[in-house]
LORO-181706 format. One record per residue (C-alpha): residue in three letters; x negated, y negated, z negated. Coordinates in nm, 2 decimals. Layout:
# residues N
<mimi:Ala; u:X; v:Y; w:Z>
...
# end
This chain:
# residues 337
<mimi:Met; u:-6.90; v:-14.65; w:-6.98>
<mimi:Val; u:-6.57; v:-14.83; w:-6.91>
<mimi:Asp; u:-6.26; v:-14.62; w:-7.00>
<mimi:Tyr; u:-6.01; v:-14.65; w:-6.72>
<mimi:Ser; u:-5.77; v:-14.39; w:-6.87>
<mimi:Arg; u:-5.53; v:-14.66; w:-6.98>
<mimi:Trp; u:-5.45; v:-14.73; w:-6.62>
<mimi:Asn; u:-5.29; v:-14.39; w:-6.60>
<mimi:Asn; u:-4.98; v:-14.51; w:-6.79>
<mimi:Leu; u:-4.96; v:-14.85; w:-6.62>
<mimi:Asp; u:-4.60; v:-14.96; w:-6.57>
<mimi:Ala; u:-4.58; v:-15.17; w:-6.26>
<mimi:Ser; u:-4.21; v:-15.12; w:-6.20>
<mimi:Asp; u:-4.09; v:-15.44; w:-6.39>
<mimi:Asp; u:-3.85; v:-15.64; w:-6.19>
<mimi:Asp; u:-4.07; v:-15.94; w:-6.21>
<mimi:Asp; u:-4.35; v:-15.74; w:-6.04>
<mimi:Glu; u:-4.15; v:-15.59; w:-5.75>
<mimi:Gly; u:-4.31; v:-15.81; w:-5.50>
<mimi:Met; u:-4.66; v:-15.75; w:-5.62>
<mimi:Lys; u:-4.89; v:-15.49; w:-5.47>
<mimi:Lys; u:-4.97; v:-15.20; w:-5.71>
<mimi:Pro; u:-5.33; v:-15.17; w:-5.81>
<mimi:Arg; u:-5.52; v:-14.88; w:-5.65>
<mimi:Val; u:-5.68; v:-14.67; w:-5.93>
<mimi:Gln; u:-5.91; v:-14.37; w:-5.90>
<mimi:Ala; u:-6.08; v:-14.19; w:-6.19>
<mimi:Phe; u:-6.41; v:-14.00; w:-6.15>
<mimi:Lys; u:-6.57; v:-13.72; w:-6.34>
<mimi:Gly; u:-6.92; v:-13.87; w:-6.31>
<mimi:Pro; u:-7.13; v:-14.15; w:-6.17>
<mimi:Gln; u:-7.04; v:-14.26; w:-5.82>
<mimi:Lys; u:-7.21; v:-14.46; w:-5.55>
<mimi:Val; u:-7.00; v:-14.73; w:-5.38>
<mimi:Thr; u:-7.09; v:-14.88; w:-5.04>
<mimi:Ile; u:-6.91; v:-15.18; w:-4.91>
<mimi:Gly; u:-6.97; v:-15.28; w:-4.54>
<mimi:Gly; u:-7.28; v:-15.21; w:-4.34>
<mimi:His; u:-7.34; v:-14.96; w:-4.06>
<mimi:Ala; u:-7.39; v:-14.67; w:-4.29>
<mimi:Ser; u:-7.03; v:-14.70; w:-4.41>
<mimi:Gly; u:-6.88; v:-14.81; w:-4.08>
<mimi:Gly; u:-6.78; v:-15.14; w:-4.23>
<mimi:Gly; u:-6.54; v:-14.99; w:-4.48>
<mimi:Val; u:-6.55; v:-14.90; w:-4.85>
<mimi:His; u:-6.71; v:-14.56; w:-4.92>
<mimi:Val; u:-6.74; v:-14.38; w:-5.25>
<mimi:Arg; u:-6.99; v:-14.09; w:-5.29>
<mimi:Pro; u:-7.07; v:-13.88; w:-5.60>
<mimi:Ser; u:-7.42; v:-13.93; w:-5.74>
<mimi:Gly; u:-7.45; v:-13.55; w:-5.79>
<mimi:Ala; u:-7.31; v:-13.24; w:-5.61>
<mimi:Asp; u:-7.08; v:-13.16; w:-5.91>
<mimi:Asn; u:-6.94; v:-13.51; w:-5.94>
<mimi:Gln; u:-6.63; v:-13.49; w:-5.72>
<mimi:Pro; u:-6.38; v:-13.78; w:-5.71>
<mimi:Val; u:-6.05; v:-13.72; w:-5.88>
<mimi:Gly; u:-5.74; v:-13.93; w:-5.81>
<mimi:Val; u:-5.50; v:-14.04; w:-6.08>
<mimi:Gly; u:-5.26; v:-13.75; w:-6.15>
<mimi:Glu; u:-5.45; v:-13.52; w:-5.91>
<mimi:Glu; u:-5.69; v:-13.23; w:-5.96>
<mimi:Ala; u:-5.94; v:-13.34; w:-5.70>
<mimi:Ala; u:-5.97; v:-13.58; w:-5.41>
<mimi:Asp; u:-5.98; v:-13.46; w:-5.05>
<mimi:Glu; u:-6.31; v:-13.47; w:-4.87>
<mimi:Asp; u:-6.18; v:-13.75; w:-4.64>
<mimi:Asp; u:-6.06; v:-13.98; w:-4.92>
<mimi:Asp; u:-6.35; v:-14.22; w:-4.86>
<mimi:Glu; u:-6.28; v:-14.25; w:-4.48>
<mimi:Pro; u:-6.16; v:-14.59; w:-4.36>
<mimi:Met; u:-5.78; v:-14.58; w:-4.33>
<mimi:Glu; u:-5.57; v:-14.80; w:-4.10>
<mimi:Pro; u:-5.28; v:-14.97; w:-4.28>
<mimi:Ala; u:-4.93; v:-14.93; w:-4.13>
<mimi:Ser; u:-4.83; v:-15.18; w:-3.86>
<mimi:Asp; u:-4.52; v:-15.28; w:-4.06>
<mimi:Asp; u:-4.73; v:-15.35; w:-4.37>
<mimi:Glu; u:-4.80; v:-15.71; w:-4.26>
<mimi:Pro; u:-4.96; v:-15.92; w:-4.54>
<mimi:Ala; u:-4.75; v:-16.18; w:-4.72>
<mimi:Pro; u:-4.88; v:-16.54; w:-4.71>
<mimi:Gly; u:-5.17; v:-16.57; w:-4.95>
<mimi:Glu; u:-5.20; v:-16.20; w:-5.01>
<mimi:Asp; u:-5.55; v:-16.06; w:-5.05>
<mimi:Arg; u:-5.60; v:-15.78; w:-4.79>
<mimi:Arg; u:-5.98; v:-15.79; w:-4.77>
<mimi:Glu; u:-6.00; v:-15.41; w:-4.84>
<mimi:Asp; u:-5.77; v:-15.34; w:-4.54>
<mimi:Val; u:-5.98; v:-15.58; w:-4.32>
<mimi:Leu; u:-6.30; v:-15.39; w:-4.41>
<mimi:Asn; u:-6.13; v:-15.06; w:-4.33>
<mimi:Leu; u:-6.01; v:-15.19; w:-4.00>
<mimi:Arg; u:-6.35; v:-15.32; w:-3.91>
<mimi:Gly; u:-6.51; v:-14.99; w:-3.99>
<mimi:Leu; u:-6.25; v:-14.81; w:-3.77>
<mimi:Ala; u:-6.31; v:-15.06; w:-3.49>
<mimi:Glu; u:-6.69; v:-15.02; w:-3.50>
<mimi:Arg; u:-6.65; v:-14.64; w:-3.49>
<mimi:Ala; u:-6.43; v:-14.68; w:-3.18>
<mimi:Leu; u:-6.69; v:-14.90; w:-3.01>
<mimi:Lys; u:-6.96; v:-14.64; w:-3.09>
<mimi:Asn; u:-6.74; v:-14.38; w:-2.93>
<mimi:Gly; u:-6.70; v:-14.59; w:-2.62>
<mimi:Asp; u:-6.33; v:-14.68; w:-2.67>
<mimi:Ala; u:-6.35; v:-15.06; w:-2.65>
<mimi:Ala; u:-5.97; v:-15.10; w:-2.59>
<mimi:Glu; u:-5.89; v:-14.92; w:-2.92>
<mimi:Ala; u:-6.15; v:-15.13; w:-3.10>
<mimi:Val; u:-5.99; v:-15.45; w:-2.96>
<mimi:Arg; u:-5.64; v:-15.33; w:-3.09>
<mimi:Ile; u:-5.78; v:-15.26; w:-3.44>
<mimi:Leu; u:-5.98; v:-15.58; w:-3.46>
<mimi:Glu; u:-5.68; v:-15.79; w:-3.35>
<mimi:Lys; u:-5.48; v:-15.62; w:-3.63>
<mimi:Ala; u:-5.76; v:-15.70; w:-3.87>
<mimi:Met; u:-5.74; v:-16.07; w:-3.78>
<mimi:Arg; u:-5.36; v:-16.06; w:-3.86>
<mimi:Phe; u:-5.46; v:-15.93; w:-4.20>
<mimi:Gly; u:-5.68; v:-16.22; w:-4.27>
<mimi:Gly; u:-5.99; v:-16.11; w:-4.09>
<mimi:Ser; u:-6.07; v:-16.47; w:-3.98>
<mimi:Ser; u:-6.23; v:-16.52; w:-4.32>
<mimi:Cys; u:-6.45; v:-16.20; w:-4.28>
<mimi:Pro; u:-6.80; v:-16.30; w:-4.17>
<mimi:Gly; u:-6.89; v:-16.17; w:-3.83>
<mimi:Leu; u:-6.55; v:-16.01; w:-3.75>
<mimi:Ala; u:-6.47; v:-16.27; w:-3.48>
<mimi:Asp; u:-6.80; v:-16.19; w:-3.31>
<mimi:Val; u:-6.73; v:-15.82; w:-3.32>
<mimi:Leu; u:-6.39; v:-15.88; w:-3.16>
<mimi:Thr; u:-6.55; v:-16.09; w:-2.88>
<mimi:Thr; u:-6.80; v:-15.81; w:-2.81>
<mimi:Ala; u:-6.52; v:-15.55; w:-2.80>
<mimi:Arg; u:-6.32; v:-15.76; w:-2.56>
<mimi:Arg; u:-6.62; v:-15.80; w:-2.33>
<mimi:Ala; u:-6.68; v:-15.42; w:-2.34>
<mimi:Ala; u:-6.31; v:-15.35; w:-2.27>
<mimi:Ala; u:-6.32; v:-15.59; w:-1.97>
<mimi:Ala; u:-6.63; v:-15.42; w:-1.83>
<mimi:Ala; u:-6.49; v:-15.07; w:-1.88>
<mimi:Pro; u:-6.37; v:-14.89; w:-1.57>
<mimi:Thr; u:-5.99; v:-14.89; w:-1.51>
<mimi:Pro; u:-5.80; v:-14.57; w:-1.59>
<mimi:Ala; u:-5.72; v:-14.53; w:-1.22>
<mimi:Ala; u:-6.09; v:-14.53; w:-1.14>
<mimi:Ser; u:-6.16; v:-14.28; w:-1.41>
<mimi:Ser; u:-5.88; v:-14.05; w:-1.30>
<mimi:Ser; u:-6.00; v:-14.07; w:-0.94>
<mimi:Ser; u:-6.34; v:-13.98; w:-1.06>
<mimi:Leu; u:-6.20; v:-13.68; w:-1.25>
<mimi:Ala; u:-5.98; v:-13.58; w:-0.96>
<mimi:Ser; u:-6.27; v:-13.58; w:-0.71>
<mimi:Pro; u:-6.56; v:-13.38; w:-0.86>
<mimi:Ser; u:-6.70; v:-13.35; w:-0.51>
<mimi:Asp; u:-6.74; v:-13.72; w:-0.50>
<mimi:Ala; u:-6.93; v:-13.71; w:-0.83>
<mimi:Gly; u:-7.14; v:-13.43; w:-0.70>
<mimi:Ala; u:-7.22; v:-13.62; w:-0.38>
<mimi:Ala; u:-7.32; v:-13.93; w:-0.59>
<mimi:Ser; u:-7.54; v:-13.71; w:-0.81>
<mimi:Ala; u:-7.70; v:-13.55; w:-0.50>
<mimi:Lys; u:-7.76; v:-13.89; w:-0.35>
<mimi:Glu; u:-7.93; v:-14.01; w:-0.66>
<mimi:Gly; u:-8.14; v:-13.69; w:-0.67>
<mimi:Arg; u:-8.24; v:-13.75; w:-0.30>
<mimi:Ala; u:-8.35; v:-14.11; w:-0.37>
<mimi:Thr; u:-8.56; v:-13.99; w:-0.66>
<mimi:Asp; u:-8.71; v:-13.70; w:-0.47>
<mimi:Glu; u:-8.78; v:-13.91; w:-0.16>
<mimi:Ala; u:-8.98; v:-14.15; w:-0.38>
<mimi:Lys; u:-9.20; v:-13.86; w:-0.49>
<mimi:Ala; u:-9.20; v:-13.67; w:-0.15>
<mimi:Ala; u:-9.57; v:-13.74; w:-0.09>
<mimi:His; u:-9.66; v:-13.58; w:-0.42>
<mimi:Gly; u:-9.47; v:-13.25; w:-0.40>
<mimi:Gly; u:-9.33; v:-12.99; w:-0.16>
<mimi:Thr; u:-9.10; v:-12.69; w:-0.12>
<mimi:Val; u:-9.17; v:-12.32; w:-0.15>
<mimi:Glu; u:-8.91; v:-12.18; w:0.08>
<mimi:Gly; u:-8.63; v:-11.99; w:-0.08>
<mimi:Arg; u:-8.77; v:-12.04; w:-0.43>
<mimi:Tyr; u:-8.81; v:-12.40; w:-0.55>
<mimi:Ser; u:-8.90; v:-12.76; w:-0.46>
<mimi:Trp; u:-9.12; v:-12.97; w:-0.67>
<mimi:Ser; u:-9.26; v:-13.32; w:-0.72>
<mimi:Gln; u:-9.50; v:-13.49; w:-0.96>
<mimi:Thr; u:-9.59; v:-13.82; w:-1.12>
<mimi:Arg; u:-9.92; v:-13.92; w:-1.28>
<mimi:Glu; u:-9.80; v:-13.75; w:-1.61>
<mimi:Thr; u:-9.53; v:-13.50; w:-1.52>
<mimi:Val; u:-9.43; v:-13.22; w:-1.28>
<mimi:Glu; u:-9.07; v:-13.16; w:-1.19>
<mimi:Val; u:-8.97; v:-12.82; w:-1.06>
<mimi:Asn; u:-8.62; v:-12.76; w:-0.90>
<mimi:Ile; u:-8.56; v:-12.38; w:-0.90>
<mimi:Phe; u:-8.30; v:-12.26; w:-0.66>
<mimi:Val; u:-8.02; v:-12.06; w:-0.82>
<mimi:Pro; u:-7.68; v:-11.92; w:-0.70>
<mimi:Glu; u:-7.40; v:-12.18; w:-0.66>
<mimi:Ala; u:-7.19; v:-12.05; w:-0.95>
<mimi:Thr; u:-7.48; v:-12.06; w:-1.20>
<mimi:Lys; u:-7.39; v:-12.22; w:-1.53>
<mimi:Ala; u:-7.63; v:-12.34; w:-1.81>
<mimi:Lys; u:-7.53; v:-12.04; w:-2.03>
<mimi:Ala; u:-7.66; v:-11.80; w:-1.76>
<mimi:Val; u:-8.01; v:-11.94; w:-1.81>
<mimi:Asn; u:-8.12; v:-11.70; w:-2.09>
<mimi:Arg; u:-8.49; v:-11.78; w:-2.09>
<mimi:Val; u:-8.71; v:-12.09; w:-2.03>
<mimi:Arg; u:-9.06; v:-12.02; w:-2.16>
<mimi:Val; u:-9.33; v:-12.28; w:-2.10>
<mimi:Thr; u:-9.68; v:-12.22; w:-2.23>
<mimi:Glu; u:-10.01; v:-12.40; w:-2.17>
<mimi:Glu; u:-10.10; v:-12.17; w:-1.88>
<mimi:Gly; u:-9.78; v:-12.01; w:-1.76>
<mimi:Val; u:-9.40; v:-12.02; w:-1.72>
<mimi:Gln; u:-9.10; v:-11.79; w:-1.70>
<mimi:Val; u:-8.74; v:-11.89; w:-1.62>
<mimi:Asp; u:-8.47; v:-11.61; w:-1.63>
<mimi:Val; u:-8.12; v:-11.65; w:-1.50>
<mimi:Ser; u:-7.87; v:-11.37; w:-1.58>
<mimi:Gly; u:-8.16; v:-11.15; w:-1.70>
<mimi:Ser; u:-8.37; v:-11.18; w:-1.38>
<mimi:Pro; u:-8.68; v:-11.41; w:-1.34>
<mimi:Val; u:-8.63; v:-11.69; w:-1.09>
<mimi:Leu; u:-8.97; v:-11.85; w:-1.17>
<mimi:Lys; u:-9.27; v:-11.67; w:-1.31>
<mimi:Gly; u:-9.64; v:-11.73; w:-1.29>
<mimi:Asp; u:-9.95; v:-11.93; w:-1.39>
<mimi:Trp; u:-9.97; v:-12.30; w:-1.37>
<mimi:Glu; u:-10.21; v:-12.46; w:-1.12>
<mimi:Phe; u:-10.35; v:-12.66; w:-1.42>
<mimi:Lys; u:-10.28; v:-12.65; w:-1.79>
<mimi:Val; u:-9.97; v:-12.82; w:-1.92>
<mimi:Glu; u:-9.85; v:-12.93; w:-2.26>
<mimi:Pro; u:-9.67; v:-12.63; w:-2.42>
<mimi:Glu; u:-9.31; v:-12.68; w:-2.51>
<mimi:Glu; u:-9.11; v:-12.50; w:-2.78>
<mimi:Asp; u:-8.79; v:-12.66; w:-2.64>
<mimi:Pro; u:-8.86; v:-12.73; w:-2.27>
<mimi:Asp; u:-8.68; v:-13.00; w:-2.08>
<mimi:Trp; u:-8.44; v:-12.83; w:-1.84>
<mimi:Glu; u:-8.09; v:-12.87; w:-1.69>
<mimi:Val; u:-7.86; v:-12.71; w:-1.43>
<mimi:Arg; u:-7.76; v:-12.96; w:-1.16>
<mimi:Ser; u:-7.68; v:-13.01; w:-0.79>
<mimi:Leu; u:-7.96; v:-13.13; w:-0.56>
<mimi:Glu; u:-7.91; v:-13.19; w:-0.19>
<mimi:Gly; u:-7.61; v:-12.95; w:-0.18>
<mimi:Arg; u:-7.79; v:-12.67; w:-0.38>
<mimi:His; u:-7.76; v:-12.56; w:-0.74>
<mimi:Val; u:-8.10; v:-12.58; w:-0.92>
<mimi:Val; u:-8.25; v:-12.54; w:-1.26>
<mimi:Arg; u:-8.45; v:-12.85; w:-1.30>
<mimi:Leu; u:-8.76; v:-12.80; w:-1.53>
<mimi:Thr; u:-8.98; v:-13.10; w:-1.63>
<mimi:Ile; u:-9.32; v:-13.04; w:-1.78>
<mimi:Arg; u:-9.61; v:-13.27; w:-1.89>
<mimi:Lys; u:-9.95; v:-13.24; w:-1.75>
<mimi:Lys; u:-10.22; v:-13.17; w:-2.01>
<mimi:Pro; u:-10.47; v:-13.47; w:-2.04>
<mimi:Leu; u:-10.83; v:-13.40; w:-1.96>
<mimi:Pro; u:-11.07; v:-13.35; w:-2.25>
<mimi:Gly; u:-11.25; v:-13.65; w:-2.39>
<mimi:Gly; u:-10.96; v:-13.89; w:-2.34>
<mimi:Leu; u:-11.05; v:-13.97; w:-1.98>
<mimi:Ser; u:-10.78; v:-14.16; w:-1.80>
<mimi:Val; u:-10.81; v:-13.96; w:-1.48>
<mimi:Val; u:-10.50; v:-13.86; w:-1.28>
<mimi:Val; u:-10.50; v:-13.50; w:-1.16>
<mimi:Trp; u:-10.27; v:-13.45; w:-0.86>
<mimi:Trp; u:-10.16; v:-13.09; w:-0.82>
<mimi:Arg; u:-10.18; v:-12.92; w:-0.49>
<mimi:Arg; u:-9.93; v:-12.65; w:-0.60>
<mimi:Val; u:-9.72; v:-12.56; w:-0.90>
<mimi:Leu; u:-9.82; v:-12.19; w:-0.95>
<mimi:Lys; u:-10.14; v:-12.03; w:-0.86>
<mimi:Gly; u:-10.11; v:-11.83; w:-0.53>
<mimi:Asp; u:-9.82; v:-12.04; w:-0.40>
<mimi:Pro; u:-9.85; v:-12.26; w:-0.08>
<mimi:Ala; u:-10.05; v:-12.58; w:-0.13>
<mimi:Ile; u:-9.97; v:-12.94; w:-0.02>
<mimi:Asp; u:-10.20; v:-13.20; w:0.12>
<mimi:Ile; u:-10.28; v:-13.45; w:-0.16>
<mimi:Ser; u:-10.50; v:-13.67; w:0.05>
<mimi:Val; u:-10.21; v:-13.93; w:0.07>
<mimi:Ala; u:-10.20; v:-13.95; w:-0.31>
<mimi:Asp; u:-10.58; v:-13.96; w:-0.33>
<mimi:Glu; u:-10.59; v:-14.24; w:-0.07>
<mimi:Lys; u:-10.33; v:-14.44; w:-0.27>
<mimi:Gln; u:-10.53; v:-14.38; w:-0.59>
<mimi:Lys; u:-10.85; v:-14.49; w:-0.41>
<mimi:Glu; u:-10.67; v:-14.80; w:-0.28>
<mimi:Arg; u:-10.56; v:-14.90; w:-0.62>
<mimi:Ala; u:-10.91; v:-14.85; w:-0.76>
<mimi:Asp; u:-11.06; v:-15.06; w:-0.47>
<mimi:Lys; u:-10.81; v:-15.34; w:-0.54>
<mimi:Phe; u:-10.89; v:-15.34; w:-0.91>
<mimi:Ser; u:-11.27; v:-15.34; w:-0.84>
<mimi:Lys; u:-11.22; v:-15.63; w:-0.59>
<mimi:Ala; u:-11.02; v:-15.83; w:-0.84>
<mimi:Trp; u:-11.28; v:-15.77; w:-1.12>
<mimi:Thr; u:-11.57; v:-15.87; w:-0.89>
<mimi:Glu; u:-11.39; v:-16.19; w:-0.78>
<mimi:Ala; u:-11.30; v:-16.28; w:-1.15>
<mimi:His; u:-11.66; v:-16.22; w:-1.25>
<mimi:Ala; u:-11.79; v:-16.44; w:-0.97>
<mimi:Ala; u:-11.55; v:-16.72; w:-1.06>
<mimi:Phe; u:-11.66; v:-16.71; w:-1.42>
<mimi:Arg; u:-12.03; v:-16.73; w:-1.32>
<mimi:Asp; u:-11.96; v:-17.03; w:-1.09>
<mimi:Lys; u:-11.77; v:-17.21; w:-1.37>
<mimi:Val; u:-12.06; v:-17.16; w:-1.61>
<mimi:Ala; u:-12.31; v:-17.28; w:-1.35>
<mimi:Gln; u:-12.11; v:-17.60; w:-1.29>
<mimi:Arg; u:-12.11; v:-17.70; w:-1.65>
<mimi:Thr; u:-12.30; v:-18.02; w:-1.73>
<mimi:Pro; u:-12.59; v:-17.97; w:-1.98>
<mimi:Ile; u:-12.55; v:-18.17; w:-2.30>
<mimi:Ser; u:-12.87; v:-18.30; w:-2.47>
<mimi:Ile; u:-12.89; v:-18.29; w:-2.85>
<mimi:Asp; u:-13.14; v:-18.52; w:-3.02>
<mimi:Cys; u:-13.33; v:-18.31; w:-3.28>
<mimi:Ser; u:-13.62; v:-18.56; w:-3.33>
<mimi:Ala; u:-13.71; v:-18.71; w:-3.67>
<mimi:Glu; u:-13.50; v:-19.02; w:-3.59>
<mimi:Gly; u:-13.21; v:-18.79; w:-3.50>
<mimi:Gly; u:-13.24; v:-18.58; w:-3.81>
<mimi:Gly; u:-13.46; v:-18.30; w:-3.65>
<mimi:Ala; u:-13.81; v:-18.22; w:-3.55>
<mimi:Asp; u:-13.75; v:-18.12; w:-3.19>
<mimi:Ser; u:-13.52; v:-18.19; w:-2.91>
<mimi:Met; u:-13.30; v:-17.93; w:-2.74>
<mimi:Glu; u:-13.08; v:-17.90; w:-2.44>
<mimi:Thr; u:-12.76; v:-17.70; w:-2.43>
<mimi:Ser; u:-12.47; v:-17.63; w:-2.21>
# end
C-alpha cells in the first residue's frame, strides 16, 4: 500500500510556489472506491469506503463529513489561470449541472455549464452537448410570469384539470355511468375507474382506508365508508391500490382504478361490466357489445379477403415441368408449381 503520510508535512509555502495551486490530499483508514464521471456519480468525483467502518479522514482532521464526496462549485472569483488544469472542477460543475437538469432547473444548469466552459470545459467530452441540451430545455421552460400566474390562480388550474377529466370521461361515457350521490364510473377493456364523491374539503390524509380484494372493496374517509360492497366481477387484488383525491366536473372525488381479472385459460375475451358493485344500478352495455362485434366482423372480413387473395395468387402461378427421365437424370417426369 502506498504511504501518503509524508504529504502531511508538505511545505508548499515557498515563495517560488506562491502562484501554484496546493495539492489536495486526503488520507483514508481503509480501502476506498473512487468513481469519476458517469450518471451514478452525477459527473463528479465520488469516494466511498469499501466497508462500513472505513470512513474517509481528511489531513489533520478526525473524520470527514458525510457530504465531502458531493460535487462542489468553485468560487466565481477563482477563475483559472492560462494553462491551469481545472479538470476536477469541470467534472464537479458538470455533476451539479446534470443534477439541476434532473430536478427540472434548466436555467441553473445553463449557468453552471457556462461556468464549466470558462474553466476549460471545452476539452471535456460531451460537455458542449449537455450545455446545448440545457439551453434548449431552458428556452422551452415556462416563464416565471406564467408560473406565478398559475400559482396565483388555483381555480384556473382546477378548471384545466376538470376539463381534462371531462374529456377523458366523455371518451368512456358509453362504458360507464353514475350512481346518484355516490360515485361515477367508467371502464376500458382492462380496467375500471371509480370516482367516489366526497366533501369539498377532503384531503388525501383523510382517506384512512382503501382496501381492494379479489371480490370486494371498502374505501373509508374520516372513519366512515364511502364505498363498500362486492365487485360485479372479480378483479386483481391490490396491496397498494391506485387512488388519488382530485377534482372532477366541479366535485371532489377519490378516484380508484382497479384491473379486471382475466378469464381462466388465457382467453382474450373482453368482459364489459354492467355495474361496479352487485346490487347497484346497471347500464346498457349493448353499445360496447355492438362495437366489439363490429371490430370482430371487420377482422373476419379482412381475414377472409386476405385468404381469398392468397388462393387466387396460388391458382394463377404457371406450372413448371421438371424432366426426371433417364436423359434428364431421373426415371420419371413430374410437374410442379
